[in-house]
Backbone as numpy.savetxt, mean C-alpha at the origin, in Angstrom:
# Nx Ny Nz CAx CAy CAz Cx Cy Cz
3.66 -10.25 -5.52 3.98 -8.65 -6.42 4.96 -8.07 -6.41
5.69 -7.69 -7.59 6.85 -6.52 -7.72 6.27 -5.88 -7.87
7.63 -4.82 -7.18 7.63 -3.74 -8.36 7.82 -2.81 -9.43
7.04 -1.24 -9.43 7.26 -1.42 -10.75 8.53 -0.82 -10.87
9.71 -0.43 -9.52 10.40 0.23 -10.11 11.88 -0.60 -9.56
12.85 -0.51 -10.77 13.47 -1.71 -9.99 14.67 -0.16 -8.39
15.46 -1.62 -8.22 15.89 -0.71 -6.43 15.16 -2.06 -5.01
16.05 -1.91 -4.30 15.55 -2.02 -2.88 13.99 -1.63 -2.44
13.80 -2.28 -1.84 12.73 -1.96 -1.19 12.03 -1.32 0.70
11.48 -0.87 0.68 11.45 -0.32 2.54 10.18 -0.86 2.62
10.00 -0.77 4.69 8.38 -0.81 4.75 8.60 -0.08 5.46
6.64 0.67 5.33 6.50 2.12 5.62 5.14 1.05 7.34
5.12 1.43 7.82 4.09 1.00 8.84 3.71 2.09 9.67
2.37 1.68 9.96 1.48 2.98 9.55 0.26 2.24 11.61
-0.20 3.32 11.57 -0.76 3.08 13.62 -2.67 3.47 13.41
-2.12 1.79 11.80 -4.23 1.40 12.04 -4.38 -0.45 12.71
-3.96 -0.69 11.88 -4.97 -1.86 12.33 -2.98 -2.03 12.60
-3.77 -3.29 13.72 -1.96 -4.08 13.74 -1.39 -4.98 12.74
-0.21 -5.72 11.69 -0.33 -6.08 10.85 -0.17 -7.39 12.01
-0.20 -8.73 10.89 -0.70 -9.87 12.23 0.71 -10.98 11.50
0.61 -11.65 13.04 1.86 -12.51 11.84 3.26 -11.84 11.51
3.55 -10.71 11.97 4.98 -10.41 11.72 6.49 -11.04 11.96
6.98 -11.16 12.50 8.09 -12.14 13.31 8.66 -12.77 11.75
10.11 -11.58 11.44 10.64 -12.14 10.19 9.84 -12.51 8.78
9.07 -11.15 8.87 9.13 -11.51 7.00 9.84 -9.56 6.02
10.70 -9.08 7.27 11.21 -8.34 6.44 12.89 -8.19 6.12
13.53 -9.33 6.40 14.83 -8.78 6.29 15.09 -8.55 5.01
14.32 -8.64 3.73 14.84 -7.15 2.62 14.52 -6.79 2.54
13.60 -6.04 3.22 13.53 -4.52 3.77 14.58 -3.62 3.77
15.88 -2.54 3.31 16.42 -2.00 3.23 16.39 -0.84 4.53
14.49 -0.66 4.38 15.02 -0.20 5.68 13.87 -0.50 6.41
13.00 0.63 7.53 12.55 0.34 7.59 11.28 1.52 8.24
10.07 2.11 7.93 9.70 3.67 8.82 8.83 3.53 9.63
8.53 3.49 10.81 7.07 3.85 11.35 6.93 5.02 11.60
5.98 5.24 11.49 4.41 6.25 11.65 4.37 6.58 13.21
4.67 7.57 14.03 4.14 8.09 15.30 3.92 6.28 15.92
2.44 5.92 16.45 1.95 4.62 17.68 2.80 3.55 16.76
3.06 3.13 15.26 2.58 2.13 15.27 4.02 1.37 15.55
5.58 2.35 16.02 6.84 1.65 16.03 5.92 0.97 18.03
5.64 1.70 18.27 5.05 0.74 19.54 4.49 -0.81 19.40
4.30 -1.74 18.21 3.79 -2.55 18.36 5.04 -3.71 16.92
5.93 -2.34 16.72 6.78 -4.11 16.19 7.82 -3.70 17.50
8.61 -2.30 17.82 9.67 -2.61 19.18 8.84 -4.19 19.74
7.66 -4.39 20.28 7.29 -5.38 20.61 6.96 -6.50 20.31
7.36 -6.87 18.66 7.61 -8.13 17.89 9.17 -7.41 18.12
9.67 -7.26 18.91 10.88 -7.20 18.35 11.68 -6.25 17.24
10.85 -5.97 16.22 11.43 -5.81 14.87 12.02 -4.12 14.99
13.20 -3.40 14.55 13.86 -3.49 14.92 13.12 -2.18 13.79
13.04 0.08 13.96 12.68 0.91 13.72 14.14 1.96 12.69
14.08 2.03 11.55 15.37 2.90 10.94 14.73 4.62 10.80
13.83 4.89 10.94 13.04 6.01 11.35 11.27 6.07 12.06
11.69 6.94 12.54 10.22 6.99 13.46 10.16 8.61 12.49
8.31 8.70 11.94 7.94 10.26 10.66 6.61 10.45 12.11
6.82 12.06 12.06 5.63 12.19 12.85 6.15 13.39 13.27
4.52 14.33 14.35 3.88 15.18 14.88 4.10 14.18 16.37
4.49 13.34 16.25 4.47 12.03 17.49 3.65 12.79 18.91
2.01 12.70 18.39 1.13 13.36 19.27 0.95 11.87 20.17
1.44 10.51 19.19 1.07 9.34 19.77 2.02 8.64 20.05
3.48 9.22 20.85 4.52 8.37 21.14 4.74 9.60 21.84
5.95 8.21 22.66 6.74 9.29 24.38 7.63 8.93 23.52
8.75 10.49 23.66 9.96 9.68 23.26 10.88 9.29 24.28
10.20 9.67 25.45 11.90 8.68 26.17 10.43 7.25 26.05
9.91 6.17 25.32 10.03 5.33 24.85 10.83 4.37 24.05
11.29 6.10 22.98 12.58 5.30 21.91 13.59 5.75 22.29
13.83 4.17 21.61 15.80 4.17 21.43 16.77 5.09 21.08
17.63 5.93 21.84 18.82 7.05 21.65 18.84 7.10 20.32
18.95 5.34 20.08 19.87 5.71 18.51 19.12 5.67 17.34
17.77 5.91 17.39 16.61 5.44 16.08 16.03 7.37 15.52
16.39 7.32 14.57 16.72 8.84 14.15 15.20 9.59 13.71
14.91 10.24 14.79 12.86 11.24 14.59 13.58 12.34 14.25
12.34 12.06 12.68 11.40 13.08 12.33 10.57 13.59 12.62
10.37 14.85 13.40 9.38 15.59 13.78 8.78 16.56 12.26
7.71 16.68 11.55 6.69 17.34 10.50 6.32 17.61 11.41
5.51 18.94 11.21 4.42 19.78 12.20 3.23 20.30 11.33
3.41 19.63 10.23 3.00 20.87 9.74 2.00 19.66 9.90
0.04 20.36 10.07 -0.54 19.65 9.81 -1.72 19.81 8.75
-1.58 20.51 7.79 -1.96 20.03 5.96 -2.26 18.89 5.50
-0.69 17.90 6.36 -0.48 16.47 5.57 -0.30 15.61 6.58
-1.20 14.60 6.25 -0.98 13.48 7.36 0.52 12.74 7.48
0.24 11.71 8.93 1.84 11.41 8.78 1.69 10.54 7.75
0.59 9.80 6.73 1.27 8.94 6.22 2.17 9.97 4.41
1.09 10.87 4.41 2.17 11.58 3.37 3.24 12.50 3.83
2.90 13.31 4.70 4.96 13.05 5.73 5.78 12.25 5.41
5.60 11.26 5.65 6.34 9.68 5.50 6.76 9.60 4.35
5.88 9.94 3.15 6.00 9.20 1.44 7.16 10.05 0.85
6.87 11.76 1.68 7.34 12.42 0.77 9.24 12.80 1.55
9.65 12.12 3.00 10.24 11.02 3.93 11.48 10.35 2.74
10.44 9.80 2.70 11.13 9.21 2.01 11.90 8.56 0.61
10.94 9.24 -0.08 11.23 9.86 -2.11 12.59 10.60 -1.78
12.75 11.13 -0.55 13.33 12.55 -0.52 14.86 11.63 -0.57
14.48 10.27 0.42 15.67 10.21 1.46 16.53 9.38 -0.38
15.75 8.86 -1.30 15.58 8.18 -2.01 15.44 6.79 -2.47
14.16 6.61 -1.91 13.63 4.91 -2.02 12.85 5.27 -3.49
12.09 4.82 -3.59 10.33 4.89 -4.25 10.18 3.43 -4.69
10.36 2.31 -3.71 9.29 1.00 -3.60 9.45 0.91 -2.44
7.70 1.56 -2.01 7.12 1.03 -0.30 6.18 -0.28 -0.24
6.58 -0.35 0.92 5.36 -1.63 1.78 4.70 -0.82 2.36
3.11 -0.89 2.82 3.01 -0.42 3.18 1.49 -1.40 4.56
1.93 -1.14 5.99 1.51 -2.23 6.23 1.03 -1.41 7.43
-0.59 -1.47 8.39 -1.06 -0.73 8.40 -1.55 0.44 8.61
-2.29 0.03 7.16 -3.04 1.41 6.67 -4.44 0.82 6.56
-5.33 0.43 6.83 -6.42 0.09 7.05 -6.66 -0.37 8.47
-8.65 -0.54 9.01 -8.89 -1.41 10.16 -8.30 -0.13 10.81
-9.61 0.24 11.61 -9.88 0.49 12.73 -10.66 2.32 11.97
-10.05 3.17 12.05 -11.10 3.91 11.75 -11.32 4.14 10.16
-11.56 3.73 9.19 -11.85 4.36 7.82 -11.36 5.10 6.60
-11.55 6.44 7.46 -12.30 7.19 7.18 -10.52 8.21 6.75
-9.23 6.36 7.77 -7.99 7.00 7.84 -7.09 6.42 5.81
-8.45 5.10 6.39 -8.03 3.81 4.90 -8.26 5.21 3.97
-9.10 5.86 3.41 -9.78 6.70 2.54 -8.69 7.47 2.80
-8.33 7.86 3.72 -7.64 9.23 3.11 -6.73 8.56 3.01
-5.50 7.40 3.37 -4.55 6.82 3.25 -4.22 6.27 1.48
-5.61 5.66 1.12 -5.58 5.67 -0.40 -5.51 7.15 -1.76
-6.57 8.10 -1.12 -6.22 8.93 -1.90 -4.91 10.06 -1.49
-3.61 9.91 -0.35 -2.62 9.80 -0.20 -0.91 9.20 -1.23
-2.14 7.95 -2.01 -0.98 7.09 -2.07 -1.45 7.26 -3.93
-2.16 7.20 -4.17 -3.14 8.30 -5.86 -2.21 9.45 -5.79
-2.07 10.11 -4.84 -0.89 10.79 -5.69 0.82 11.24 -5.56
1.13 9.85 -5.21 2.01 10.07 -5.23 2.56 8.67 -6.51
1.07 8.38 -6.59 1.59 7.07 -8.04 2.50 7.75 -8.85
2.93 8.61 -9.78 3.15 8.55 -10.42 4.71 8.04 -10.38
5.52 8.85 -8.53 7.25 8.68 -8.64 7.01 7.50 -7.56
6.21 7.14 -6.96 6.42 6.23 -5.88 5.78 4.40 -6.45
5.99 3.51 -6.18 5.82 2.09 -5.87 5.00 1.85 -4.66
3.76 2.03 -4.68 3.36 2.10 -3.11 2.53 -0.08 -3.38
2.79 -0.18 -2.72 1.97 -1.64 -2.42 1.59 -1.93 -1.30
0.42 -1.70 -0.93 -0.29 -2.86 0.84 -0.58 -3.27 1.21
-0.41 -3.41 2.23 -0.68 -5.40 2.54 -1.47 -5.90 3.82
-2.31 -6.26 4.44 -2.89 -6.03 5.31 -3.14 -8.22 4.81
-3.76 -8.32 5.87 -3.88 -10.15 6.17 -3.88 -10.74 5.65
-4.80 -10.28 4.45 -6.01 -11.17 3.44 -5.70 -10.62 1.75
-4.65 -9.80 1.96 -4.92 -9.37 0.40 -3.72 -8.66 0.61
-2.89 -8.39 -0.96 -1.64 -6.88 -0.85 -2.57 -6.39 -2.93
-2.44 -4.47 -2.44 -3.19 -3.96 -3.17 -2.65 -2.90 -3.82
-2.89 -2.30 -4.38 -2.04 -0.86 -5.04 -3.42 -0.44 -6.34
-2.11 1.35 -6.35 -2.98 1.89 -7.87 -3.02 0.75 -8.85
-3.13 0.85 -9.68 -2.26 -0.37 -10.89 -2.08 0.94 -12.47
-0.82 1.41 -12.90 -0.29 1.51 -14.04 -1.83 1.22 -15.78
-1.33 1.98 -16.23 -2.81 1.88 -17.10 -2.64 0.48 -18.38
-1.06 -0.31 -17.80 -1.12 -2.03 -18.72 -0.38 -2.55 -17.27
-0.44 -3.92 -17.10 -0.25 -4.17 -15.99 -0.34 -6.04 -15.71
1.02 -7.01 -14.67 1.12 -7.31 -15.98 1.56 -8.82 -14.41
0.87 -9.71 -13.70 1.32 -10.03 -12.68 1.21 -12.08 -13.15
1.69 -12.21 -12.04 2.25 -14.18 -11.63 1.15 -14.55 -10.24
-0.42 -15.38 -10.45 -0.65 -15.43 -9.80 -1.30 -17.10 -9.35
-1.63 -17.95 -8.49 -1.68 -18.84 -7.93 -3.48 -18.83 -8.69
-3.35 -20.41 -8.87 -5.17 -20.18 -10.04 -6.38 -20.06 -8.39
-7.73 -20.19 -9.36 -8.81 -19.39 -7.33 -8.51 -18.99 -6.98
-7.13 -17.34 -7.19 -7.57 -16.54 -5.86 -7.77 -15.43 -6.56
-8.83 -14.76 -5.20 -9.38 -13.29 -6.03 -8.83 -12.36 -6.01
-9.02 -12.05 -7.43 -8.70 -10.77 -7.58 -10.20 -9.69 -7.70
-9.83 -8.36 -7.22 -11.09 -7.16 -6.92 -11.09 -6.08 -7.87
-10.60 -5.56 -8.82 -10.93 -4.33 -9.37 -12.17 -3.16 -9.39
-11.02 -2.73 -7.89 -11.76 -0.83 -7.95 -11.25 0.36 -8.78
-12.67 0.48 -9.14 -13.02 1.61 -9.49 -12.63 3.22 -8.81
-11.43 3.80 -8.89 -10.87 5.32 -8.09 -11.23 6.80 -8.65
-12.53 7.75 -9.48 -13.48 6.24 -8.77 -14.10 5.77 -10.49
-13.47 6.49 -11.20 -14.07 5.05 -12.62 -13.24 4.52 -13.53
-12.89 3.87 -14.33 -12.68 3.17 -15.55 -13.70 3.40 -16.78
-12.25 3.36 -17.89 -12.66 3.04 -18.25 -12.13 2.56 -19.54
-11.82 1.53 -20.89 -11.75 0.43 -21.26 -10.86 -0.41 -20.59
-11.27 -0.93 -19.73 -10.55 -1.95 -19.30 -11.12 -3.83 -19.89
-9.99 -4.57 -20.08 -9.98 -4.98 -20.13 -8.45 -6.33 -18.98
-9.00 -7.47 -19.73 -8.81 -8.38 -18.23 -8.55 -9.93 -19.39
-7.10 -10.42 -19.02 -6.32 -11.13 -19.63 -6.37 -12.67 -18.14
-6.98 -13.85 -17.83 -6.39 -14.82 -17.01 -7.50 -14.86 -15.86
-8.49 -13.76 -15.97 -9.11 -13.74 -14.86 -10.33 -15.00 -15.28
-11.51 -15.36 -14.17 -12.48 -16.25 -14.62 -13.59 -15.68 -15.27
-13.91 -13.99 -14.62 -15.06 -12.87 -15.82 -14.28 -12.91 -16.47
-14.19 -12.67 -17.55 -13.08 -11.32 -18.42 -13.75 -10.45 -18.29
-13.53 -9.50 -18.53 -14.16 -8.02 -19.22 -13.38 -6.95 -20.05
-14.17 -7.20 -21.56 -13.92 -5.72 -22.78 -14.35 -5.09 -23.03
-13.38 -4.18 -23.02 -14.54 -2.21 -23.52 -14.78 -2.30 -22.10
-14.89 -2.59 -20.48 -15.65 -2.65 -19.45 -15.18 -0.74 -19.21
-16.66 -0.71 -18.79 -16.42 0.38 -17.77 -16.86 -0.04 -16.60
-15.95 0.52 -15.62 -16.41 0.49 -14.31 -16.52 1.58 -13.93
-17.71 2.32 -12.41 -17.60 3.44 -11.64 -18.19 3.00 -10.36
-17.75 3.78 -9.39 -18.59 3.55 -8.16 -20.21 3.90 -8.14
-20.83 3.51 -7.77 -22.50 4.01 -7.22 -22.85 2.73 -8.32
-21.79 1.97 -9.43 -22.97 1.72 -11.20 -22.22 -0.23 -10.92
-21.42 0.07 -11.27 -20.59 -1.06 -11.79 -19.20 -1.67 -11.31
-18.93 -1.88 -10.36 -17.43 -2.36 -10.54 -17.29 -3.95 -10.13
-15.73 -4.66 -10.39 -15.50 -5.42 -10.67 -14.75 -6.75 -9.53
-14.97 -6.91 -8.47 -15.32 -7.46 -7.58 -15.42 -8.68 -7.36
-14.23 -9.45 -6.53 -14.74 -10.84 -6.33 -14.51 -11.72 -7.74
-13.97 -11.34 -8.50 -13.36 -12.38 -9.77 -12.29 -13.04 -9.05
-10.97 -13.44 -9.93 -10.46 -15.90 -9.73 -9.87 -14.97 -11.21
-8.74 -15.66 -10.57 -7.93 -16.17 -11.55 -8.23 -17.22 -12.05
-7.86 -17.39 -12.83 -8.43 -18.69 -14.53 -7.31 -18.77 -14.74
-5.91 -18.68 -14.86 -4.50 -18.52 -15.47 -3.71 -17.46 -15.12
-2.79 -18.84 -14.73 -1.22 -17.93 -13.77 -0.72 -16.66 -13.59
-1.31 -15.85 -15.38 -0.80 -14.85 -15.50 -2.00 -14.34 -16.03
-1.31 -12.43 -15.25 -2.76 -11.95 -15.54 -1.94 -10.53 -15.77
-3.17 -10.23 -16.12 -2.92 -8.42 -18.13 -4.21 -8.09 -17.63
-4.02 -7.38 -17.13 -5.17 -5.73 -15.93 -4.66 -4.92 -17.72
-5.38 -4.23 -18.37 -4.89 -2.53 -19.03 -6.80 -2.50 -19.26
-6.04 -1.03 -18.90 -7.96 0.00 -19.08 -6.81 1.82 -19.73
-7.40 2.01 -20.30 -7.62 3.06 -21.03 -7.10 4.82 -19.81
-9.05 5.04 -19.45 -9.18 6.09 -18.62 -8.52 5.81 -17.30
-8.53 6.53 -16.31 -9.05 6.39 -14.95 -7.86 6.05 -13.96
-8.45 6.11 -13.38 -7.98 5.09 -11.88 -8.24 3.73 -11.40
-7.02 2.38 -10.84 -8.01 1.59 -10.26 -6.98 1.05 -9.63
-8.28 0.05 -8.96 -7.04 0.01 -7.48 -7.20 -1.91 -7.36
-6.55 -2.64 -7.34 -6.43 -3.45 -7.63 -6.11 -4.25 -5.90
-6.70 -5.02 -6.00 -6.59 -5.87 -4.77 -6.35 -7.75 -5.27
-5.31 -8.61 -4.66 -4.97 -10.08 -5.00 -4.83 -10.63 -3.61
-5.73 -12.13 -3.84 -5.65 -12.17 -2.91 -4.34 -13.14 -2.23
-3.82 -13.50 -1.36 -2.72 -14.02 -0.10 -2.92 -15.35 -0.41
């Protein structure tokens, strides 16, 4: 899945469920950022971190290499994810791959989604886990994917005027709404997928 903007990509690792099979996956990231405790699992895997961000309530400074910049932000009005996105944006990066946003405490996962939506207009944020990558869609989105892969369309909280092309179960003039109809567990029928809608916010999950 390609980012919406031109430019380099960075990796941001959160202190959620440890991403599996990390070794050797990130040589193309311009920078790697870690939020507090995520530093520990990256360090064990031998992945170098360029910046560590947060209030450092779950990490000991004695464990951090002296050459690693620490960006401490104590403002408790914002989550570490929110702080990290703001730092990354101010450093000039706008294409962000986020790992460790889900798992463990699920209220954090929902909070991470809400934060990502807040930055949608100025950042391209793609979340990754073991099974999917997922992101908030523009009103017109297209991508290529192998046939027979799962694609789920989740309203946040409502999507109106939804059209899909290339999915097994096509939708035309669709209305999705939490508590009523949602579009999960669809499948790719063609390699090029197009998803358009008129109003609302849409979260797209794509099977890896």
